[in-house]
N, C-alpha and C positions, 0 to 999 in steps of 0.2 A: 127088219132094220134094227141093228144092235145099237143101243143107247148106253152111254157111259155117263153117270153122274159123278163129277169130280168135285168133291166137297173140300174147300180150302179153308183151313184154320177154324173149323167149327169145334174149337176146343175151349176148355174152361178158362184158359188164360186170356181169351178174348171175350168171354161171356160173364164170368162171375168170380174170377180169382186174379189177383196180381195187378201189376202196373199197367197193363194194356187192356184191362177189362172194359167192355164197351156195352153200356146198357141198351144201346140201339140194336145190338145183335139179338137180344132176346125176342125182338119183334119178328125176326125172319125164321127163327127155328121151327115154329109150327108149319110154315110154308115148305121148308126144306123136308121136314118129316113127312108131310103129305106127298110130296114129289117122290121121295124114296119109297114110300109104301106103294105107290102106283107102279113104279119101275119094278119093284120086287114082285108084285102080284102078276105083272104081265110076263115075267120070266124071260124077257129078251133083252135084259140090260144088266149092267153091273154098276157097283158103287165103289169108289175109292176115296178114302180120306187122306188128304195130304196135309200134314200138320207140322207147324213150327216145333222144332226140337233143338234148342241151342245149348251150347256149352257156356259155362260161366264167363269165358273170355271172348265170346263171339264178337267179331268186328262190327256187327250190326249195332251193338250197344254203344257205339260212338255216336249214333244218330237217334237211337230210340232207347227208352228205359229197358232195363233187364226184364225179360219175359220168356215164358215157355221154356224154362230150363229142363233139359232131358231128365227124366226120373221124378219130376214133381207132378202134383195134381194138375198143374196148368196145361200139360200136354195131353190130358185125357179128353177124349171126345165128350161133348156135352151129354148129360144123362139121357135126354130125349132121343138122341140118335144112336146110342150105343148098341141097340138091338140090331143095327145094320152092319156092325163089325162082324167079320167072319173069323172064327178061331183058326189058328192062333194069330190073329191080327194080320192075316195076309192081305187084307185090303186097307191096311193102315201104313202109310208111307211117310216116314219122318223127312222133314226138309229144313234147310238152313238158309235158303235163298228166297228172294221175292219170286223169281221164276221157279215154279214148282217142278220143272223138268230138269233142273240142274242139281247135280251132286247126290242123286239117289237112284232108285230103280224104277221110277215112273215111266221113263221112255221105253224101257223093256216091257213093262206091263202094257203100255199102249200098243206096242208091236205084237204082243201076244193076243190081246183082246181084239184088235182091229175094229174099233168102233166106227159106225157109220156117222155118228154125231156125238158130240160131247156137250153136256149141259153143265155149266159152271155155277156153283153156289158157294156162299160163304162170305169171308171178309179178308181184307179191306178192298173195296172196289177200286180204289186209286193206287193200290200198292200190289199185293200178291195176286189179286184177281186180274188186274190190267196186264202185268208182266207175264202171267201164265197164259192168258188169252192171246197175247201177241205172239208168244212162242208157238202155241198150238196152230194159230193161223199161218205162221211161216212154214209150218209142216203140212199145210193144206188140209187140216181137219175142219169139218163143219162144226161151228161152235154156236151154242144158244145160251143166252144169259137171261133168265127171268128176273125182272126188276124187283119182285117181291122176295127174292131169295139171296140178294146181295146187299151189303151194307158197309158203311165206313163210319168214322168217328167224328164227333163235334169237338172242335178245339178253337182257340183264338185264330182268326184268319183261315179257318178250315170248317166252313158250314157243311155239315154232312149231306144235307139235301142237295145243295148246289154242286158239291163235288161229285156226288153220285150221278146226278143228271149230266154233268159235263163228261164224266168218264164213260157213261153208257152211250152218249152221243158220239164220242170219239171212237169207241169200239165199233159202233154201227157204221159211221161214215168213213173211217180210215181203215179199220181192220176187216170190215165186211161181216161182222158178227150179227146174228139175228137176235134182236132184243125183243122179248115178249113182255107184255105188261104184268102177267101173273104166271106162276107155274102151272095153273090150271089150263092155260091156253096152249100148252105143249101137247101135241098129239101122242099121248101115251095111253 
């Protein structure tokens, strides 16, 4: 069974740099690292990082503060996960949309890899994770989301824990995604 770990926005711009840094993300990084280590050791899986890479005038900045500008430190994969990058970054896919399958080479990579299942990790559960999961399910991919490997942000009227729980329930009930309590519960 070929497993693909799709790591969404596990970059410095959502962890420790810039306008969208999210201190909650630091809590999931060790879990993601453990999952990636297990996939790498088993040698029947692949890892792809899909990461925000915006231009200065990106239309997204009408809704969100400027973040993850191409060429800045913010688009770098967090240090703990960099060892899973393959030279010359052929498993790093820049993105500019919430749906990670739009406007880049990810669809072609999926067609080449032909994964039996896709494990989604990263941020934000209610934005890029949700839209990417929905697109993958529409393409009939089996999708697994470990609760301890996804996160969103706290803000006024946006309680991260409540939002995470609601989005994970939505993914399970509406999209048919397998939600597992921890990454350790995935048979790898």
